[in-house]
N, C-alpha and C positions, 0 to 999 in steps of 0.2 A: 749582407743580413747579419744581425747579431744573435739571431736565434740559434741556440745549440742543436746540434744534430742528435737525432734520436735513432736508436737501432731499429731496423725494420722489423715489423711484426706481422705475422701471418695469422688471420683470425678466421676460423671456420664458420661457415654460415649457420651451422647448427649449435654452436656454442653460445653460452650466455655472453652478452656484450658488457663492456665496462661503462660506467656512467660518463657522460660527456657534458660538463657545464657549459653553458653558453647563453647567448642573448635570447634565443627563442625558447626560453623556459625549459632548458634541459634537452634541446634538440640533439637527437642521437642518430648518427650516420651508420653506426654498427660496425666500424672497422678503424684500425689505426692507420695513420699516414706513413709513407715511406720516409727515409731520412732525406732523400733528395727534395721532396716536397717541403719538409720542415726548413731546410737550409735556405730554400728560395723564398720563403714566405715574406720576409721583410720587403724585398724588391718588388714582389708581386702586388702587395697592397699599395705600395707607393705609386706604382703604375696605374693601378685601378682608380685611385683618388684623382688622377689627372684626366681621366676619361671625361668626355663631354657628357652633360646630363641626359640628353636624348638618346645617346648610345650606351648609356652606363649599364643599364639592366641586361640588355641582350649580350653585350660583349663580356661583362663580368661573369654571367651565367656560363657562356660558352667557354671562357677561360678556365673557370673552375672544373667544367666537365672534362676538358682536355687535359688539365693538370693532374686530376685525381683518377682518371679513368683506369689507369693500370695498377693503382695501388689500393683500390677498394675491393673488398671481399665480394665474391660473385653474387651473394644474396643481395647486397646493397648496391649493385651496378645500376639498377634503375633509379636510385636516389640521385646519382651523378647525372644521368642522362636527363633527368627531369628538372634539374636546377634552373635552367632558363625560364621555364614556365612558372615554377614555384615562386621565383623572385619577382615575377611580373606584378606590378602594382605597388612595389615597396619604394619608398624614396631612397636616394643614394645613401644617406646616413643611415637608415634602418638596414638596407641591405648589407652595407659595409659592417655594421655592428653585429649583424647575425652571423656573417661569415667569418669575421675577425674572432668572434667568441667560439665559433666551431674550430678554427685553426688553433687557438689557444687551448681549447679543451682537448683536441687530439694530442698536444704535447704532453698533457697530464695523464692521459688514459693508460699508457703502458705502465707508468710508475704506480698508479693506483690499482691496477688490476689485481696484483697479488694481495694487497691489503683488503680490498673488497671482498676477496674470497675468504679471508680469515675472520672478518667481523661484519655485522650488519651494516648495510649502507644507511648513512644518516643524510637527512636533507642537507644539500649544499648551501654555502653562504651566499647571500645575494650581493655579490661583489660588483655592483654597478654594471651588471650585465643584463639586467632586466630590460626588456624592449621599452616598457613604460617610462623608464629613466633615460632612454636614448633619444627623446624627443620625437617619438612617432606621431603620425597623424591618425585620424579616425580611420582613414582608408587603410593605413598600414595594419591596424588591429585586425581588420577582416582578413587581409592577405596572410598575416602571420598566424591567425587561427587556422586557416586552411593548411598552411605549411606545417604547423605543429601537429595537426590531426593526421595529416598524410604521413608524417614521420613516425607517429605512434603506430599506424597500421603496419609500417615496414618493420619496426623494431619490437614493439611490445607484444604484438600477436605472435611473432616468432618465439617469444619467450613464454608461450602458453598462458597469455593474459595476465601474467603476474607484473603488475605495474610498479616500478620503483618510485621512490619519493621524488626523484628528479622529473619523472614523467608526469606526476600528478598535477603539476602546474599548468599542463597543456589543456586539460579537460575543461576547467571553468571558462576559459576564453572561447572555446569552441561552443559549448553549451550556451553561454551568454549571448554570443552572436545569433544563435538559432532563436533564443527567446525574443531578441529584438525583432526579428522578422515575423515571428508567430504571435506577438503580443496582441495586435489588433483582433485576431481571430479568437484568442483566449478571451478577450474582452467581450466580444459578442456572446460567446458561450455563457460567460458569467452573467451577463444581463438577462439571458433567458432563465438561468437558475434562480436569479433574484425574483423574477416575476412568478415562476412556476412553483418554487420550493420555499424560499426564505420568507417571502412576504406572508403566506398563509401561516407559517410557523410563528413569526413575530406576533401576528394578530392573536393567535391562540394563546401565546404566552402573556400577552398584555391583558388578557381577560376582558373586562368591561370597556377598556380603553382601546381595544383592538379594532373596533369598528370604525374608528376615526383615523387609523394608521394606513399609510400606503406609500408606494414608491412612484416617482415620476420616471418611468423607464426610458423616456426619450433623452433624459439628462443623465443617465447612469452609464458610466464607462470606467475603465481601470486606469485611465490617464496614460501618459507617454513614457513614464519610468517603469520598465519591466523589473520583475524580480531577478535577482542575480544569485549565482552559485559561488560559494566559497568552499575551499578545502575539499574538493571532490576527490574521492578515493575509489578505486576499482579493484575488485578481486573476483575470483571464480568460485562458484559454489556448485554443489550437486544436489539434485532433488530426486529422491527415490520414490517410484510409483510401482503399483502392481504390474505395470507393463515394462518396467525397466528404468534405468537412470536417466535423468535429463541433466545436461551440462547447462548451467546458467551463468550469465555475466552480470555482476551486481555493481552498480554505480551508487555510491552513498556520499551525500554532501550537504552542507549547510545552506539553506535558502534564506536569503535576507531580502526583505522588500520594504522600502520606505517610499510609498507611492503617492502620486498626486491624483488620487482617484476623485471622481465625482459621482456620488450617489445622493440624489435629492429625494427626500421624504417629506411627508406631511402628517402632522398630528392635529387633527381638526383643521383649524384655519391657520395653524402656525407652520410655515415652511422651514424646513431644516435640511441640512446637507452634511454629508461626510466628505471632507476635503483632504484627509490625510489617513493613511493606515500604516501600521508597523507590524510585520509578521516575521518571525524567525522560527525555524524548525529544521529538523534533519530529514531530508527527502531521500527516498531509495527509489531508483529506477532499475528494474530487473529485466534483462533480455532472457526469456525462458526457452529452454529447449534449443540449444545451438545445433544447426543442421548443415550438411554439406550441399545443400541445394537451395535455390531461392524459395522463400524470402530470407532463409539462412537462420531464422529463429522462429519458434512456434508462436510466440506472442510476446507482449510487453506488458508489464504491470508497474504501477507507480503508487507509492503510499508514504505516509509518515510513520516512523516507528513510535513516536510519542506525539501527543497533541501539540501543535505549534502554539507559540505565544502570540497574542493578538491584542492590539490596541487601536483605537479609533480616535480621530479628532473631528469634533462636530462644529459646524458654523450655521449662522442663520438666527432669526428671531426666537425660534423654538429650541435653539441648541442648549440653552440653560436648563431646559426640561430634561433633555437626554443626558446631560452631564450629571444629573442627580444620581447618586451612587446606586440606588435600587434600580432605576430605570436602565442605566448603562450596564449594570450587571446583567439584567435580563437580556439586553440586546446582545451583549458579547457572549453570554452563554448559548443563545439560540444560534448564533453564527458558528461558535465553536462546535456546537453539536452537529450542525449541517456538515461542516468540514470533517468531523470525525466519522459520521455515517457513510461518508464517501471515501475518505482518504487516509484514515488512521486504522492501523491494524486492530482487529482482523480484517478490516474492510480495505479494499484496493480498487483502483480504477485501472483499466487497461484495455487492450484489444487482442483478440486472437487472430493471428496473421495466417497461420496454416490451417486450411480447411479440414485437414485430417487430424488435427490435434483436439484433445479433449478440453473443453471450455473450463472446466473446474480444475484441471490440473494447471492451467495457465493462470487463472485468476483467483482461485480459492485454495491455497495450500493449507495443510493442517497445522495447528499450533504444535510447538515442541513439547510442551507439558502444561501442567496445572500448578500455579503458585497458591498454596492455601495459606492465607494471611489472616492474622487475628490481631485486633487491638483489645488487649486484656483490660488495661486501666490506664488512667493518667493522673498526674499529681501536679498540684501548685499551678492550676490554670488561672488566667486573669479573671477578676470579678467584674462583670459587665453591668450588673444590676447594682446601682449605687445605694439603693435603699436596703436591700437584704445582703449586700456584699457577697453575692453568690452569682453563679451562672447556670444557664440551662444547656449543657453542651451536647453536641452530636458530632458524628464524624462522616466525612465524605471520602470515599476511595476512588481514585482515578488511575487507570492503567490502560494505555491504548485507548480504544473507544469504549471500554467498560467503565461504568460509573455506578456506585452503590452508596446508599445512605443508611446509616445506623439509626436506631431509635433515640430519642432525646432522654438524657438523664436529668431530672429536674433538681434545682437548688443544690449544686455540688461543685466544689472546686477540685475534688479528687474523685471523679466518677469512675465506676466500674462498668465497662461496656460488655466484655466477653463477646464481641462481635466479629464474626469471621466471614471472609469472602474467598471465593475460588476463582482465580483470574487466569484465562488462557493466555500463555506467553509464547510469542513468536521468536523472540531473541532474548536469551538470559543476559547476554553481554550488552545489548544496546537499550532495551526497554527500561523504563523507570516507573516507579509507583509513587503517586502523590497522595498524601493523606492530610486532609484539611480538617481543622477543628473549628466549629462555629457555636455561637451562643444563639439559641432560638429566641426570637422576640415576636410578639403578636401585634403590637401597635406600631412597630417600625421595622425597618429592614434588619436582618440578622447581623450580629457583630462577629468579625473575624477574631479568632482566638490564637491560632498558631498553624504552622505548616510543617510537614515533613516531605521532602523530595529526594527520594532515594533510588539509585540504581538497583535493579533486581539482584544483580551479582554482589553488590555491597550488602544488601539486606540479608542474603543468604549466608554470606561470610560472617556477619555479626552475630547470626542466631545459630551458626552451625554447631557449636559445642554444647551449650545449654538449652538450645531450643527457643530461647527468647532473649531479648536485649532492651535496654532503655535507650531512648533517643530524645535529645533536646529539641523542643519546638523552636521554630524560627519565625521571623516576621515575613510579610509578603515579599520583601526585598532579600529573603534568605539570610537574615542576620539573627544569630541567637542572642536574645536580649531578655532573659528572665521570663519566658512565657510558659514555663512548665516543661514537663517531659512526659513521654508515653512509653508503655511497655508493649512491645510487639513480639509475636511469635510467627515463624514462617516455616513452612515444609514444602519441599519441591518434589512433585511426583511426575515422572515423564510419561508421555503417551507413546505406547510401544506399537511399532508397525507390524512386526511379526512375533508376537508373544505366543508362547505355547498355550494351547487350548486348555482352559481350566477343567479339572476332573469333575467338579461340582461347584455350585454357587454357595460357597462357604465363606465365612468371614476371614479376612486376611489375618495373619498372626498378629498378636498384640505387639510383638517386638518391632513390627513395621512402623509403629508410631501412630497409626490411624486405626482405631478399633472399629468393629462393625462394618467394614467395607468389604463388599462381596468381591470375589476373585475376578468376576466378569464385569465389574464396574468400568466405565470408560466413556469415551467421547464418540457420539454418533454424528456422522455427517449424512444429511439427507438433501441431495441436490436434485432439483426439478429441472430437467431440460425443456420439456413442452408437452403438449397434449395433441393427439391426432384424432381424427374423426369427430370433431366438434360439430354440433348442429349449425345449419345455416340460419342464424338469427337475424333480426332486423339490423340495418345499417347503423353503426354507432354502439353496438352491443359490446360491452367489456367483459372479459374472462379473467379470472384469477384463481389461485390455489391457496388454501389455508392449511397450515400444518400444526400438529400438537404431538406431544410425546408424553407417555406415561412412565412412571417409575423414575422420576428425575431426582437428582441431588440438587438441593437449593444452592444457588450461586452466592447467596448472602443470607445470613440468619444469625440469631442470637442464641448462644448456648446457655443453658441454665446453670446457676451457681458460678463460682470463680475457681475451677480446678486449674491444674497445670496446663500449659499450652497444648501439648499433644493430646492429653485427655479431653481437653475442651473442644478440640476439633473432632475427636472421635464421638463425643456426645452430640454434635451436630449431625454427623452422618446417621447415627442410630435413631435420631428423633425424626427423620424424614420418612413419610409414608411410602410404601412400595408403589402406590398408585398415584404419587404425587404428580400433578400436572399443571404446567404453566399455561397462561392464556395463549390461544392459537396465534400463530404468526402468519403473515400473508405475503405472497408475491405482489409485484406491481399489477395494477389492473390494465390489461392491454386490449386493444381493439383488434378485430380481424383485419389482416392485411388486405388492402384493396387488390383485386386481381389485376394482372397487366392488361392495358387497354389493347383491343384488337381491332384491325381494320374490318370493314364490312364484310369482305370476302371471307376472312377467317371466322368471323362470328357466324356467318351463314353456314359454313362448313360444320362448325361445332353444333349448331342447332339441328341441321340435317341429320348428323350422326346420333344425336339424342333421340330424335323422332324414329329413326329406324330401330334403335334398341327398344324404345317403348312399344313399338308395333310388334316386334317379335315376342316380347315378353307377354303382352296381353294376348296375342294370337295363341300362346300356349297355356293360357289361363293361370298365369303366375299371380298369386295374391298381391295386393297392393303393398302390404308390409314387406314382402320379400323383394318386390321391385325397388322399393325405397332403399333396402340394404344393398342390393346389387348395384344400384346406380349412385348410391351414396347421396341421396336427397331426402327432403322431408316427406315423411309418410303421409301426413295429412293433405299435402299438396297433391300427391298421387291419387289419393282417395277421391278428392273432388275433381280429378282430371283437369288440373290447372295447366294453363299454356306452357309450352316447353321453356320459354324465356323465364317464367316464374320458377319452374323446377331448377333451372341452372343457377338461379340466384340463391337457392337453398342447398347447394352442393356443400358436403362437408369439407372442413378445412383444418389447418394446423396452426397452432401458436406456440412460439418458443419464449420462455421466460429466462431460462439460465439463471435461476435463483437458488441459493442454498440456505438451508436450515441447519443449525447445529445445536446438540443437546449434550449435556453432562448427566449420564444415567447412573443409578445406584446398582442396577444388576440387569444384564442382557436377558436373563431368563424370564423376567416379568415386565418387560418394556416393550411397547409397540409404538410405531409412528402412524398417524392417521393423516391422510391427505383428502381434503374435500374440495371439489371443483365447483366453482360458482360463476354466475353470470348475471348481468343486469342490463336491461335494455334501456334505451333513452326515455326517461319519464316513467319507466316501469318499476316493478319491485325486484328485490334481489331474489334469485332463483338458484336452488341447489341442484346441480346436475349429477351428483353422485359421489361416492366415497370409495377409497381403497385403503386397506390396512396392511401394514408390513410388520411382522414379528421380528424383532431384533435378534432373537435367539437363532434365526435362520443363518445369520452371518457367521456364527461360530464355527461351522463346518465348511465354510467356503474358503478358497485360497485368498490369503491376504484379507480375510473378513470383508470382501467387497462384492457388491451385487450391482450390476448395470443391466437393466432390462426394462421393457414396457409392462406396466401393471394395468390389468383391466379395471375400469371404473364400474362399480357395482350397478347393475340395473340399466346399462347403456352399452353402446358399441365403442365408447371412447376408450382410448388407452393413454396412460400417463408414463412417460419415459423418465426414469429416476436413476440416481447413482446413490446407493446405500453403502456406508462404510463404518466400521467400528474399529477404534483404537483404544486398547485396553489401558487402564490407569495402573501404571507400575508402582512398586514399592518406593517409598521416599528415598531420595538419593542425596548424597553430600554434594557440596559446591563443586568439588573437583570433577565429579561425574556429570553434573549439570553443565559446566563449562565446556567439558570435553565434547558433550553432545552438540555444542555450537558448531563444532568443525565437522560433524557428521551430517549426512544428507537429511533434508527435512522430508516428511512424508506428504503424499498427495494422492 
């Protein structure tokens, strides 16, 4: 062997391991090889190449196990023992490449260990060691993905979930293999969403044309090309709740999908089809609440930090209609809105895995703070009216799922907007703000004027010293080409988890930068778990809850005049009425869950038990109203002495919505949240079952400003279980403090 000998190294199983470059995208065995193993490596590989193909995998794995058995640290002993199994399924060339890279990586590990401790680890060079460059087959990709993920569990988890750049390349392969197997199920789910949600939304957006629009659901599917993950990164985060800290594992990566989908639509007699889609965005997968018992996490949530970019390719005789700029824009906006309503922060999709976990802690974490953003004015905009050489500009703000539109300023290329928005921010470091400038037209579609697409962190940095800054507008392709500029002002206010109780509801100091803001202003979270003791209505009856809040701060409004940025934002707060109220919001409308079917004997036992209870109560002269309350059945049915089977059908029941409402309030002292419970029978009229009111000021004296309890619904026996929470709006902070909060736990 010509391989130089290396000094033996003893590596503790608890110490951080040095990086090991290799063909399996950074495969880390977690220990250095002995000098004896290194000196014999050349002859070993020569002998391995001469093995017959049918015996190669087994004998090579066994040889590696025996060769390195005594030189591997105790923690990684299982790695060596499992080599024969892990290499099963790889072709000889792939297995040789993987193990050769491992051997070569071990030779470098000792030399690089000291250097790695002195400076941050950089991504290694891709030195012809990638498995994809070693001529592997499709079968090899699946085996290598399993081998890579197994190695990650042995090495990365021992390092406290801190994944090095070398390890990051393993994750996309593993996730992408999973996506391939799950893609058909995701396609079926998407087809259902198209019929239940997207089709009604597009019909509504198309107005008078909507009645002629529809989908052929039998021909709708997502194709054979699944979405793929690129540049997947892993880190560990902590989420602070009133019940203690939750350890979360966060996977963040770029999703790219250029799919061969089939979505067939019709617009009148014209058949049309979507045959291609392009989607790109940053997707986050969070494993919430790591535990030391199965299922090891309390739940999983999935979301986009920013709205993904989306484009469609149409085919068919009617495709020319959908390719019209105004029609295509409407279709894309509806699709983007549906994605945002489900998957863009603050919205998340996920599942609660631990039955003892709180649903809202898993799926509805609170925002970090509020970004108060103002477009003061713009200069040198493009003239879209060729007659008057003017434009009628307005502004659209997009951040996460939030979207706000300013009033239109008529006939101006240098408009003064003084328009402010308050945007809840989940991540200062990763979220972006998109500000679009449009020219309003009445006879045709609106004209695009310019765009600003800014990371929240960069926006705060640019406005940190003077409070405002000028930004050059860009084209839709993000090219600055003389489209004018806009003056923006930005203020960051954190939402405080454990702020000291205010002495009185007094305005904040003027030095804070926002005048007229009460000390108990903040973010109210109103989560509705469900309702109990609901009346037994007819089959098919739907129940839902509407919620509204008084004393709101407007999330978007125009301040009068054109003062300085901070003062302009202050004028907005002081102009809001203490009883300001937004339109009520609603939970989904849900039907009563059908009871579990019982066999004849069980049903007979239940009926006999009900008969005995009725007989005893009537024997003692209990009024019908009290009998109904005791047995939890309909009082009218008891009065008319309905048969027992009819009484059983009217038994009270429970519905769970697990739906959250969130409000930005001006003052807790003068704000209240109202919940109204409603129902509607098939073919009948909407009926109000009752209301309950919660005063926000009650939260000020509670630990962590949190209340979890069942509220009685006025005028009924129904109870509504809710989670009420207040996060106070802190004084404006500089960028450094905002960025530092990114590494602190989020509240929930």
